N, C-alpha and C positions, 0 to 999 in steps of 0.2 A: 121733690122727693131723694133722700138720702140713699143711694145705693152703694153697697161695698161688695167686694170681691174675695172670697178665701179660695186661693189657688192649692192645688196639692196634686199629688199622683193618687192619693187614697186607693192604694193597693197593696194591703186590703184597708178600708174604711175600720178605723178604730174607736175604741169608745172615747179616747183622747179627741179625735177629730170631732165625734158628736158633742163632746163638751165644750168645744170651741164654737162650733156653729151655733148651738142654742144659746149659748151666753152673747154670741155676737149677733143672734137675729133678734135680742132685745134692744141693742144700740141702733139699728136702722132701720129704714121702712123696707128694704129689699135687700137679702143676701143671695148673692149666686155663687153657689159653689162652683167652683171650676175645675174640672179633672183634666189635668194635663196629659196629653199623650206626648211623652218623651222619646224620641228614637235611639236616644244614647241607653235605655234602659230596658231591659227584657222583662216584661211585667208578668205576674202570675194570673191576672185577668185583663181580659181586653179592656179598652176606653169604653166600649157599649155596656159590659159587663158591669162595669165601676159605677157607670151612670144609671145603671138600672138598679144596682144594689142602694146606692144613695136615694135614687127616688122612691124606693119602696121604704126604706126606714126614716124619710123624713117626709112621708105623704102627709101626716098631720101638722108640719110646719106651713102655715099658710103664706108667709114671705119668705121663703127660702125656695130658691129655684136651680136647678140642677144642668150644666150643662160641660161640654168638653171643647177644648181648644187646644190648638198646637201654635207654635210661633211665639212671638214675644208676648209677652204679659200684659204690657203697656199698651199695646195694640187690641188684645181683647178688653181690657179695661174701657178704653174708650170706645169699643164697638158696642157696649151695652150700656153706656151712660153712666158709669161709675167713675168715683174719682177716690175712691179709698181702698185699698187692700190690707187684707186680716192676715197676720201671721201668727201663729200659735210657737211659743217658747217654752222649751222643756229646760234648758240651762245655758250656761255660757258658751257651749260651743254653737248652741243654736242660733243664740244671739249675733255671734259672730258672724257666723254665713249672711243671717238673714239682715243686720245691719248693711254688710256691703251690698245686698241685693236691693235693698230700699234706697241705697246712695244711686246706684245704678239707675233704677226706676227712675229716680227723683231726676238724674241726669237726662233720661230719653223724655220725659213729659214732668215739668214743673209742676203741674197739676195736680197731681196723683200723690196722695198722702199715704203712709203705711203705719198702720196701728198695729203694734205687738200686744199681744195678749198671753199672758203666761197661763201655763197648762194648771191645771189643778194638780195639787199633791198626789193623788192616786194615778195620776197617768205621767209623772215624771219620767217614770224609768224602761218605757219600751216605747219603741219605733215600729212602724209597717215592716221594716225589714227584719227587725226581732221577732215579730210576731209569726211571720213566713217560717223564719228558720226553727221558732219552737215549735209549732206546728209541723214540719217537715219531720222532726225529729221525736213526734209523738208526745210531745210536752201540752199541758194545760193551759190553754187560751183564754178559757170562760169570762176572767175578767177583764180582758184586753179588748175583745169585740163584741158587736151583738151576736144574737143568738143566729141570725139570717147569715151573718159572714161565716161564723163557724160552718154551720153548715153548708155553704159555698166551697169554703176552703176543704173542707172534707171531703165533697164531691169531686172537687179539681186534683187533689190529692192520689184520689182512687183512679183517676183516667190517665194518671202519668205511668 
C-alpha cells in the first residue's frame, strides 16, 4: 500500500490545500493529511479545530485520513508507515524553502521521498497567512476558502 503524508499547519485550510489533497489522493492508496502543532506560531485555530475542519471538509474522500502531529516530520511519517511526503508549491520562494526541507528530511531518513506538486494557477497568489489578514480587515475570502472555513473564521473574529 502506497501511503503519503501531506503536512501543514492548515490554519486555515484553503482551497489551495484542498486542491493539492484531492489531486494527491488520486496518486496514492492512502493520504494522511498531517496537521502540525507548531509551538513557534500563534494559530487562529487550535490543532483540534483544524483537524475537525479538515475531517468535515474531507468526509467524502475515502482514502484520506486527518491526523495531528508535533515534532519531526520524519518521525511522524515513519509512525504511519508512509515513505512519501507531499509538498505543494506556489512559486520559486516556496521551492527554495521546500527543497531545503526535503534535503533535511532525506538526511534524517534516506527512505523518505518528497513529491512536489505545483498549485493550480488559481491558487498561486495566496497563503493561509494572507487569508487570515484579508479576513481580519474585512476583505472577501470567498474564492480562497471553503464555506465552512469562511464561517469558522467569521465566528472566530467575532469572539476576539
